[in-house]
C-alpha positions in Angstrom: -97.1 117.2 111.5 -94.6 119.5 113.1 -92.6 121.7 110.8 -88.9 120.8 110.5 -86.9 123.8 111.8 -84.2 125.4 109.6 -82.6 128.6 108.5 -81.7 129.9 105.0 -78.4 128.8 103.5 -75.5 131.2 104.2 -77.0 132.4 107.5 -76.1 131.3 111.1 -77.5 131.0 114.6 -75.0 132.0 117.3 -74.9 130.3 120.8 -74.5 132.4 123.9 -70.8 131.7 124.1 -70.4 132.6 120.4 -72.3 135.9 120.9 -70.2 136.7 123.9 -67.0 136.2 122.0 -68.2 138.2 119.0 -69.3 141.0 121.4 -65.8 140.9 122.9 -64.3 141.6 119.4 -67.0 144.2 118.6 -66.3 145.9 121.9 -62.5 145.9 121.4 -62.8 147.4 117.9 -65.4 150.0 119.0 -63.3 151.2 121.8 -60.3 151.7 119.5 -62.4 153.4 116.9 -63.6 155.9 119.4 -60.2 156.5 120.9 -59.0 157.5 117.5 -61.8 160.0 117.1 -64.2 158.1 114.8 -67.9 158.7 115.3 -70.6 156.0 114.9 -73.3 156.2 112.3 -75.9 153.6 111.1 -77.7 153.3 107.8 -80.8 151.3 107.0 -80.5 147.6 106.3 -82.0 148.2 102.9 -81.5 151.0 100.4 -83.3 152.1 97.2 -82.1 149.7 94.5 -80.8 152.6 92.3 -78.4 153.5 95.2 -76.7 150.1 95.1 -77.0 148.9 91.5 -74.2 149.6 89.2 -71.7 150.4 92.0 -70.0 147.0 92.4 -69.6 145.9 88.8 -71.5 143.2 86.9 -70.6 140.4 89.4 -71.5 142.5 92.4 -74.9 143.5 90.9 -75.7 139.8 90.6 -75.0 139.3 94.3 -77.4 142.0 95.6 -80.5 140.7 97.4 -83.5 142.5 96.0 -86.7 143.0 98.1 -90.1 142.4 96.5 -92.6 145.3 96.6 -95.6 144.5 98.7 -99.1 144.1 97.4 -100.4 143.2 93.9 -97.7 145.1 92.1 -98.1 143.2 88.8 -101.7 144.4 88.3 -100.4 147.9 87.9 -98.0 147.0 85.1 -99.2 148.4 81.8 -98.8 146.4 78.5 -96.1 148.9 77.4 -94.2 148.5 80.7 -94.5 144.7 80.4 -92.5 144.8 77.2 -89.6 146.6 79.0 -87.9 144.4 81.5 -86.3 147.3 83.3 -89.7 148.9 84.0 -91.0 145.5 85.2 -88.0 145.1 87.5 -88.8 148.5 89.1 -92.4 147.5 89.6 -91.4 144.3 91.2 -88.5 145.6 93.4 -87.5 149.1 94.2 -85.4 148.2 97.3 -82.4 146.0 98.1 -80.5 144.8 101.1 -77.2 146.6 101.4 -74.2 144.9 99.8 -71.5 146.7 101.8 -71.2 149.7 104.1 -69.2 152.0 101.8 -71.8 152.9 99.1 -74.5 153.6 101.8 -71.8 155.7 103.5 -71.2 157.7 100.3 -75.0 158.3 100.0 -75.1 159.3 103.7 -72.3 161.9 103.2 -74.0 163.5 100.2 -77.4 163.5 101.8 -76.1 165.0 105.1 -73.3 167.1 103.8 -74.6 170.3 105.3 -74.7 168.7 108.8 -71.2 167.1 108.6 -67.9 168.7 109.8 -65.2 167.7 107.3 -62.9 165.9 107.5 -65.5 163.4 108.7 -64.3 160.3 110.6 -67.0 157.7 110.9 -67.2 154.1 112.0 -69.9 151.6 111.2 -70.5 148.1 112.5 -73.6 146.5 110.8 -74.6 143.4 108.9 -74.5 143.2 105.1 -76.0 140.7 102.7 -74.7 139.0 99.5 -76.4 136.4 97.4 -73.1 134.5 97.2 -72.6 130.7 97.1 -72.2 129.7 100.8 -69.0 127.9 101.6 -66.5 127.7 104.5 -65.8 131.2 105.7 -68.2 132.8 103.3 -71.8 133.7 104.3 -74.8 135.5 102.8 -75.2 137.5 106.0 -72.2 138.8 107.8 -71.0 141.9 109.7 -68.6 144.6 108.5 -66.6 146.8 110.8 -65.5 149.9 108.9 -63.6 153.1 109.7 -63.3 155.9 107.1 -62.2 159.5 106.8 -63.7 161.7 104.0 -62.8 165.2 103.1 -59.0 165.1 103.4 -56.2 164.0 101.1 -53.5 164.0 103.8 -51.4 160.9 104.1 -51.4 161.3 107.9 -54.9 159.6 107.6 -53.2 156.5 106.2 -50.6 156.6 108.9 -53.4 156.8 111.5 -55.3 153.9 110.0 -52.1 151.7 110.2 -51.9 152.6 113.9 -55.6 151.8 114.3 -55.1 148.3 112.9 -52.1 147.8 115.2 -54.1 149.0 118.3 -57.0 146.7 117.7 -54.9 143.6 117.1 -52.7 144.4 120.0 -55.7 144.7 122.3 -57.0 141.4 121.1 -53.6 139.8 121.9 -53.1 139.0 118.2 -49.3 139.5 118.0 -47.5 139.2 114.6 -50.1 140.5 112.2 -48.6 141.8 109.0 -50.2 145.0 107.5 -49.4 144.9 103.8 -49.2 148.1 101.9 -49.1 149.0 98.2 -50.3 151.8 96.0 -52.6 151.9 93.0 -50.2 154.5 91.4 -47.3 152.0 91.7 -49.3 149.3 89.9 -50.3 151.8 87.2 -46.6 152.8 86.9 -45.5 149.2 86.5 -48.1 148.6 83.8 -46.8 151.7 82.0 -43.2 150.6 82.3 -43.8 147.2 80.6 -46.1 148.6 78.0 -49.3 147.1 79.4 -51.3 150.1 80.5 -54.2 148.9 78.3 -54.1 145.6 80.2 -53.9 147.0 83.7 -56.7 145.0 85.1 -55.5 141.7 83.6 -51.9 142.4 84.7 -52.8 143.2 88.3 -55.3 140.4 88.7 -52.5 137.9 87.7 -49.9 139.7 89.8 -52.1 139.4 92.8 -52.0 135.6 92.6 -48.2 135.4 93.0 -48.3 133.9 96.5 -50.9 131.3 95.3 -49.6 130.1 91.9 -46.0 131.2 91.9 -43.9 133.1 89.4 -44.4 130.6 86.6 -48.1 130.5 87.0 -48.3 134.3 87.0 -46.1 134.5 83.8 -48.3 131.9 82.1 -51.5 133.8 83.0 -50.1 137.1 81.8 -49.0 135.6 78.5 -52.5 134.2 78.0 -53.8 137.8 78.6 -51.6 139.1 75.8 -48.5 140.4 77.5 -45.2 139.8 75.8 -42.2 137.8 77.0 -40.2 141.0 76.7 -42.6 142.8 79.1 -42.4 139.9 81.6 -38.6 140.0 81.5 -38.8 143.7 82.4 -41.1 142.7 85.3 -38.8 140.0 86.7 -37.4 142.2 89.5 -40.9 142.4 91.1 -41.0 138.7 91.6 -37.8 138.8 93.8 -38.1 142.1 95.8 -36.2 141.6 99.0 -34.7 143.7 101.7 -36.1 146.5 103.9 -38.9 148.7 102.7 -36.4 151.4 101.8 -34.3 149.0 99.8 -37.4 147.7 97.9 -38.5 151.3 97.1 -35.0 152.0 95.7 -35.5 149.1 93.3 -39.0 150.3 92.4 -37.7 153.8 91.8 -35.2 152.4 89.3 -37.8 150.3 87.6 -40.4 153.2 87.4 -37.9 156.0 86.6 -39.9 157.0 83.5 -43.4 156.9 85.1 -44.5 160.0 86.9 -47.5 158.2 88.3 -45.4 155.3 89.6 -42.9 157.7 91.3 -45.8 159.5 92.9 -47.0 156.2 94.4 -43.5 155.4 95.6 -43.3 158.7 97.4 -46.7 158.2 99.1 -45.7 154.7 100.3 -42.3 156.1 101.5 -44.0 158.8 103.5 -46.4 156.4 105.3 -43.7 153.8 106.0 -41.2 156.3 107.3 -43.8 157.9 109.6 -44.7 154.5 111.0 -41.0 153.6 111.5 -40.6 156.8 113.5 -43.7 156.3 115.5 -43.4 152.5 116.0 -46.1 149.8 116.2 -47.0 147.8 119.3 -47.3 144.3 117.9 -47.8 144.4 114.1 -45.4 144.8 111.2 -45.9 147.1 108.2 -44.6 145.5 105.0 -44.5 146.5 101.4 -46.2 144.1 98.9 -46.1 145.3 95.3 -48.3 142.3 94.2 -51.2 143.5 96.4 -53.9 144.7 94.0 -57.2 144.3 95.9 -60.1 146.5 94.7 -58.1 147.8 91.8 -61.2 149.5 90.2 -62.0 151.1 93.5 -58.8 152.3 95.1 -56.8 155.3 93.7 -53.9 155.5 96.2 -52.7 153.4 99.2 -54.0 149.8 99.4 -54.0 147.8 102.6 -54.5 144.1 103.5 -53.9 142.5 106.9 -52.5 138.9 107.2 -52.9 136.9 110.3 -49.8 135.6 112.1 -48.0 132.9 110.2 -49.0 130.2 112.7 -52.6 130.4 111.4 -53.7 129.3 107.9 -56.2 132.1 107.2 -56.9 134.6 104.4 -56.8 138.3 105.0 -58.4 139.6 108.2 -58.7 143.2 107.1 -58.2 145.5 104.2 -58.8 149.0 102.8 -57.3 151.9 101.0 -57.6 155.4 99.5 -60.4 156.2 97.1 -60.8 159.6 95.4 -64.2 161.1 94.6 -66.0 158.7 96.9 -69.2 160.7 96.7 -69.1 161.6 93.0 -71.6 158.9 92.1 -74.2 160.9 94.1 -73.2 164.3 92.7 -70.7 165.6 95.3 -67.4 165.8 93.4 -63.9 165.9 94.8 -64.5 164.3 98.2 -61.5 162.0 98.7 -61.6 159.3 101.4 -59.6 156.5 102.9 -60.8 153.6 105.0 -60.2 150.2 106.4 -62.3 147.2 107.4 -62.0 144.4 109.9 -63.0 140.9 109.0 -64.9 139.9 112.1 -65.6 136.3 111.2 -62.0 135.5 110.3 -60.7 137.4 113.3 -63.0 135.2 115.4 -61.6 132.0 113.9 -58.0 133.2 114.4 -58.5 134.1 118.1 -60.3 130.7 118.6 -57.5 128.7 117.0 -54.8 130.5 119.0 -56.8 130.3 122.3 -56.8 134.1 122.7 -60.4 134.6 124.0 -60.2 135.4 127.8 -62.0 132.7 129.8 -64.3 135.2 131.5 -65.7 136.5 128.2 -68.1 133.6 127.8 -69.2 133.4 131.5 -72.8 134.3 131.8 -72.2 135.4 135.4 -69.3 135.9 137.7 -70.9 134.0 140.5 -73.8 131.6 141.0 -75.5 131.6 144.4 -76.7 128.1 145.4 -80.3 127.6 146.6 -80.9 125.5 149.7 -84.5 126.8 150.4 -86.6 129.9 150.5 -84.8 131.4 153.6 -81.4 130.9 152.1 -82.6 132.1 148.7 -83.9 135.4 150.3 -80.5 135.9 152.0 -78.7 135.2 148.8 -81.0 137.5 146.8 -80.2 140.5 149.0 -76.5 139.9 148.3 -77.1 139.5 144.6 -78.9 142.8 144.4 -75.9 144.5 146.1 -73.4 142.8 143.8 -75.4 143.9 140.7 -75.4 147.5 141.9 -71.6 147.2 142.1 -71.3 146.0 138.5 -70.9 142.3 139.2 -72.8 139.7 137.2 -74.5 137.4 139.7 -77.5 135.0 139.6 -79.4 132.6 141.9 -80.1 129.0 141.0 -83.9 129.1 140.9 -84.7 125.7 142.5 -83.6 124.1 145.8 -82.0 121.2 143.9 -79.2 118.8 145.0 -75.9 120.7 145.4 -74.2 118.5 142.7 -76.7 119.5 140.1 -76.2 123.2 141.0 -72.4 122.9 140.7 -72.9 121.1 137.4 -75.1 123.9 136.1 -72.4 126.5 137.0 -69.7 124.4 135.3 -71.7 124.1 132.1 -72.4 127.8 131.9 -68.7 128.6 132.6 -69.4 130.5 135.8 -66.1 130.7 137.8 -67.4 131.1 141.3 -70.2 129.6 143.5 -71.5 131.2 146.7 -73.1 129.1 149.4 -75.0 130.2 152.5 -76.6 127.8 155.0 -77.7 128.4 158.6 -74.2 129.0 159.9 -73.3 131.5 157.2 -76.6 133.4 157.7 -76.0 133.6 161.4 -72.5 135.0 160.9 -73.5 137.2 157.9 -71.0 135.6 155.6 -70.8 133.4 152.5 -68.7 130.4 151.6 -67.1 131.2 148.2 -65.8 128.4 146.0 -63.5 128.8 143.1 -64.9 126.3 140.6 -61.7 126.2 138.6 -59.2 125.4 141.4 -61.6 123.9 144.0 -60.4 126.4 146.7 -63.0 127.8 149.0 -63.0 130.5 151.7 -65.4 132.3 154.0 -66.0 136.0 153.0 -68.2 138.9 154.1 -70.3 140.6 151.5 -67.9 143.6 151.1 -65.0 141.1 150.7 -67.0 139.1 148.1 -67.9 142.3 146.2 -64.3 143.4 146.1 -63.0 140.0 144.9 -65.6 139.7 142.1 -65.1 143.3 141.0 -61.4 142.6 140.5 -62.4 139.5 138.5 -64.9 141.4 136.4 -62.3 144.1 135.5 -59.8 141.6 134.0 
């Protein structure tokens, strides 16, 4: 009985057209990473378990995929070790699939610190794995596309990362993205101002839900976490911040006048926003969002999150921020860093919904040469070899089938042009070129055909 084919839950197969579209996004992001001076690195798909465990909190640790040691490992477990679950765990599994790209990057920086020129600007585009519950938009295997700078505390790095976001989304034609900014120091200052510094996590987790559950929902959750009505009344201006970034910062400055930490955060946000206002963005908008609290335990300064255009119902398509002492967990203290990530899968869905993928992205070839027999196939093959040398994607239909079938094949593969050559064309050393989208056809020489298809390929 044949085995029923299947793949593990939370993983996916990708069709040729899907891979082509994903590669289009990868290529666009990679090009911008490199234009901004970021260098590529890669790390192993799995790390020593001790490298990953304890770095993502209790919930994160549960989502790490562990790899079983090979061989009869249990036979080597002594009775004393058997009584200690931690020792048994080590015997069973000493390695794990990476959960993200950041912790492996921190390990990489420490391990290669004598080879690295700081500040070090790196990008990484590799898959990660999480033993999460699969659902729409959430998978167990997915790609992350990260850019980070370590070894500098300069706020010009944050300014550059905002520009990098804008450049990528502009190149993808994704106009109207909103790059939200906040600062961990502002959040700490707000918690201080309302007397809730001991409840910072509870306070910010609730505040982060403002756009989902509204002001009343946030107030209810904060009260349940032990905050007082007096504290929430002091917090009220945050729920109704309006105006320009400058006007919002004035309101925040008044609210946090007694918090040195909060005022420091305001100054950092002001610097970044004023620099971006002076430099300008191509198609994105930088907006202040004081309810933004992603990765609170992780970030120490600026916090970023990118929202898709309002015409698309989608969660964040990117995020990041400043983290001090990135490498401290591996013994290298005082190495501040800042980075951003692009959500490839969500960006794909947004581009698909808005119809922003160029048609030629999914075409396997630019032109299909029809096959009318061995003599015609040989004539076509010489032209195909010349076109390929010129950078044009070209192929020959392998069988001398009916012309309708060959046209249908080109249509199903999304090939925009078909080239035909019979006795007349071979005698005149030309080709009949048909545009399969418009139906228009013309007679062209090989140099003319090459020039036309090169222009098409360059689009």
